[in-house]
N, C-alpha and C positions, 0 to 999 in steps of 0.2 A: 651175408648181412646186407648186400646191396651196395656196399661202399666201394667205390672204384678209385684206384690210385691215379688213373689217367682219365680225366674227364673227356667227354666226346667233343666238346667245343662246338663252334658254329659250323653249320654246313657250308662247304665252299660255294662261292658264288655260282660256279658252273653247274652245281647240283640244285640250285634254287630257282630254276626257270619257272616263271609264272607270268601273270599278265603284265608285269612291269611297273616301274615307279610311277610313271605318268598316270596309269590307270588308278593306282591306289590313292594318289594324291587327289585325283578327281572324285573318287568315291568318298574320301575323307571330307572334302569340301561340301559335297552334296549332303552327306549325313549331318555335318555341322549345320548347314543351312536349315535342314529339317528340324534339328534339335533347337535351333535358335527361335523358331516360330512360336513355340510355347514354353520357352525356358522359364519365364517369370512365373507363369501359373503352375508349372510342374514343381518348381522350387518351393513355392509357397504352400503347395499341397503337401509336400514332403513325404510322398508315398514311396515304398520300396520300388526301385526302378526296373521292374520286370518289363514294362513296355519299352523303355530305353534300351535294355539289353536285347530285346527282340529286334529293334531297329538296327543295332550293331550286327547282330547275327544275320539278319536278312541282307545287309550290305556286304557280308563276307569278311567283316573286319575282325571277328573273333579268331579266325584262322590265318590272318594275314602273315604272321611270322613263321608258320609251319611250312617246311619245304614242300614244293609242289609234288614231288614223288611220294610224299606221305599224305597227300590229299589237301594240302594247305595252299595259301596264296603265294608262297615262294618269295616274299619280300624280305628285305634286310632291315637291320636296326635303324639306319638313318631314315628309311621310309616310315618305320613304325613311330619314330620320334616326331616326324613331321605330322603324321596323322593324329597323334595324341595332342599335339599343340593346336591343331586345327579344331579338334573336338572341344578342347578346354577353353578356347576362345568363345565358343558358343555356350558351353556349360562346363564350368570348372569341375564339378563333382563327377560328371560322366567322364571327363578327361582323366581324372584320377582313377576311376573305376577301370577304364580301359587300360591305362598304364600299368596298374596293378595286375590285371589279367595277363598282359604281355610278359611282365616280369616273372610271374609265377608259372605260367604255362610253358615258359622256355627254360625253367630251372633245371630240368633233367639234362639238358645239353651240357651244363657246367658241372653238375654233381654226380651224374650217373654214367655208366658205360654206354658206348654207342648203341648196343642192341636194346637196352632198356629205354634209353632216350627215344629211339625210333618207335618203340612199342607205345610209349606214353603219348607221343605226338600224333601217331597214326590214329590211335583211338580218340584222342581229343578232337582231331579234325573230323573224323567220321561221325562223331556224336555231337559236334559243335558245343563242346564244353565251355562254360564260363567259369573262370577260376577266381577264388578269393582266398584270403588268409594273409600270411606274412611270415618272414623269417627273422624279424628283428628280435633282439634279446629281450626276454621278459623277466620282470622282477621275480615272479614265481613261475619257473619254467615248467612246461609240460614234461611228463616223465614217460619213458618207454621201457617196459619191462620185458625181458626175453621170456618167451614161452615156447613150448614145443611147436615147431612149424611156423613160428613168427614172433609177434610181439603183442603187447597190450598197451594202449595209450590212455593216460589219465591226466587230468589237470584242467585249468581254465585259462584262456587267453582273453585279456580284458578288452583289447581292441584289435580288430582285423578288418581290412577293407574288403568290400564285395561279398561278405559272407551271407547276407540276406538273400542274395540272388544266385549264389554260386552253385554249380553242379559238383565241383570238386574243390577241396581245401588243401592248400600246401602250407604246412606249419613247421616250426622249429620245436624239436623235442630232445631232451637229454636222456641218454641211456642211464638207467637207475644204478647199474653196477660200476660204470666207468665215468659218468658225467659227460661223455662225448656228445656234442650237439649234432643232430642229424636233421636232414630235410625229409619230411614225411608227407605223403599224399593220402588223403582220406576222402571217401565219398561223403558228401554233405548229408545224405539221407541214411547213412549207416546207423544201425542201432547203437545207442549210447552217445550219439552226437546231439547236443542241444544248443541251438542257435538263438540268441536273444538280441533284439534290436533295442537294447537299453542304453546305447551311447547317444546322449542327447546333446550333440554339438550345435552351436549356433551357425556354423557354416559347413560346406561340403556335405549337406544333409542327404544328397542323392547318391553318395558314394557307397551306399548300402553297408555302412560300417556297423559293427556290433560286437558283442562278446560271444565266445563259443566255449562250451564245456564238453570235455570228453570223459565219459564214465565207462571204464573198462572196455574201450573200443578195440576190437581185434584189428591188427595191422599185419598184412602179409609181408614176407621178406622183400618181394619185388615192389612194395609200396614205400620202402625206405630208399630214397634216391642216393644219398651219400652224406659225407661229413660236411659240417659247417664250421669246423674247427679253424681258428686263426693261426694255428701252429704251422709254420712253414714246412715242417716235415710231413704234414698231412695235406695242406692246401697248396695246390700248384698255383703259379702266377695266373694262369688262364682261369682257374676257378675263382681266384681272388678278384678277377676282373668283373665278376658278378656284382660287386659292390658299386663301382662307378657306372656300370650298365644300368642298374636299377635307379641309382641316384640321379642319373641324367634324365630319366623319365619324370622325376619330380621337377626338374628344371623346366621341362617342356610344359608341364601343367601350369607352373607359375608364370612363364612367359605368355602362354595362351590367355591366362586371366588378365594379365597386363594389357595385351594387345586387344582383347575383347572389350574391356571397359573403355579404352581410348577410342575404339571404333564406334561404340554406341554413344559415347559422350560427344564425339564429333558430329554424328548425325543429329543428335538432339540440339547441339549448339547452333547448327545451321538454321533451325526453325524456332529457337528459343530466344531468350533475352539475357543480356549480360547482368550478373549479380552486382557488378560494380557501377555500370552505366546502363540503367534500364532502357534508355532510348536507343542503345546500340544493340543490334542482334549479336548473339554469341557467334564467334568464329569470324567476325568482321575484322578487316585490317585496321579499322578505326579504334579497336580496343587493344592497346598494347599489352595490358596485363593478361588478358586471355591468351594472346599469341605467345607471350613469354612462357606461361605455364605449359601450354601445349608443346612449345619448343623444348623446354626442359624435360618433360616426360618422354617426348619422342627420342631425345638424345639418350636418356637413361635406359629406355627399353631397347633401343637399337644397339647400344653398347653391350648390354647384357646378352642380347641375341648374338652379337658377333663373338663374344666369349663362348657362348653355348655352341656355336658352330665349330669353333676350334676344338672344344671338348668332344663334340660329336665325331669329328675327323680323327681325333686321337683314339677314342674308343673303337671306332671302326678299324683303324690301323692295328690296334692291339688284338682285336678279334681275328684279323687276317693273319697275324703272326702265329696264332695258335699255340702249339706246344713249344715253340721257339721263344715265346715271350719270357722276359726275365723279370725278377722282382724290382729291379731298378726302373725298368720300363713301366711296369705296373704302377709304381709309386708316382712317376711323372704324370701318368694318365689320371690317377686318382686325385692328385693335387689340382690338375687343370679342371676336373669336374667339380671339385670343392670350390674353386674360384667362380665357376659358372653358377653354382648353387647360391653363393653369397650375393652375386650380382643380380640373379633372377629374383631372389627374395626381396632385395631392396626395390627393384623395379616394380614388382607386384604390389608391395605395400604402399609405395609412394604413389603409383598410378591410381590404385583403387581408392586411396584416401583423397588425393588432390583433385581427382576428376569430380568428386562431389562438390568441391569448392567452386569449380568452374561453372557447374550447373546452378549452384546456389540452393536456396531453400526448397526449390521444387524437387531436388534430388532426394528429399525426405519422403516423398510420396511412395508408398508401397506399390502402387499401381505401376510405376515405372520400373521398379525392381533394381535400381542402381546399387542398392545396399548389398545385394547378393555377391557382387564382385569383391567388395571389401571383406565381407564375412567369410567368403570362400578362401581368399588369399590369407587372411589373418589366421584362420583355423589351420590351414596347411602349414604355415610357417611356424606355428606353435608346436606342431608335432615334429618338424624338422628345423630346429634352430640354426640360423646361419652362424651364430657365434662358435659352434662346435667346428664347423668347416673352416672358419677364419683361423682358429687356433691351429688346425692341421696345416694350413697354408703357411702360417708363420713359423711353425716348428720345422717344416721342411725347408723353408727359405733360410732360416737362421742356423739350424742344426743338422740339416740333411736327413731328418728323421722320416721314415716311411709312415704314411698315414695308416691308422688302424683299419682292419677289415671290419667295416661297419655296414650292415645291410639296412636299407631304408625302412622307416616305419610306415611311410606313405609314399610308395613309388609314384 
């Protein structure tokens, strides 16, 4: 069935030799600078981001996380997080698209056996696949029916990131006879797959989101990666770590948006005028209100960033523990990521909203495009409400309850 009781886990650092962290951070910055040059016009055009994906592919960023011996960039998760944040600062939607790609393209490591995981990643690297889809629980689940030699997939997923440009889709489906949720990989061009760009969100419009329908789509046994069950008898602590790994990508997207809007507002303030004192240029030490707002937003964003750094180190340490990771350790990591999610959500919403106040009425100009930051942040946080994570943190603090195994809607 393709379900493995012992996930392959992350490749050891010694097996992931590649160009190195400094190289990928430089590539990430260069790609972000490239995306920033036409971010406003691309966002307003709202076209499916085939060109943007081509830029990511040309830079080598699509295969960044795949081990070097399998043909990839050989980078680790901390590096991937940094790259996603850099891209999101320039273009929040493309940051989300890339984060989703990293999450889904690496899923075989957590849910499949080592041989199958290596096979999937080797082919993904060789053919430069872009991944889309998602494993979040759906109200009307996709169904997987056993057939001779494999399965048949049916159903509709109402929202999935990246599917308009994806080569391969990774989705959650339930076995019709047992109800067990499984991670399934499907080629986007396979007969019976119908992708529709009918998701008309006011933000994150370039994340290539849409709905996807599966009509009697054949699925081979090796395309079923493994179980997504939250039952501790099925899901190992290492596989459960997939949840905070993916949710921390969402944190990077939000922090990138917050940092991006503050950087653009600062540049504009230095040549604009204060909305409170028209005679004073924005950013001037003569304007205490402007300085106070910038100070508050800087502290808020830096604080969220520091918490995200702690969560990143915890996730990296958990991955390094591999099969020795315990459920108690997983719970501590998951709670720390939940705290980072809540902090990043607040930082993104506050920064993208109050930056408009700093700039004043000129921020309403569509030509400047400042509204895209607010729309992107608000859309992302609507799909991933911070209230859920705060409840998990509170339950852990007060009752010692382990957070539920929740996969992100929008990595």
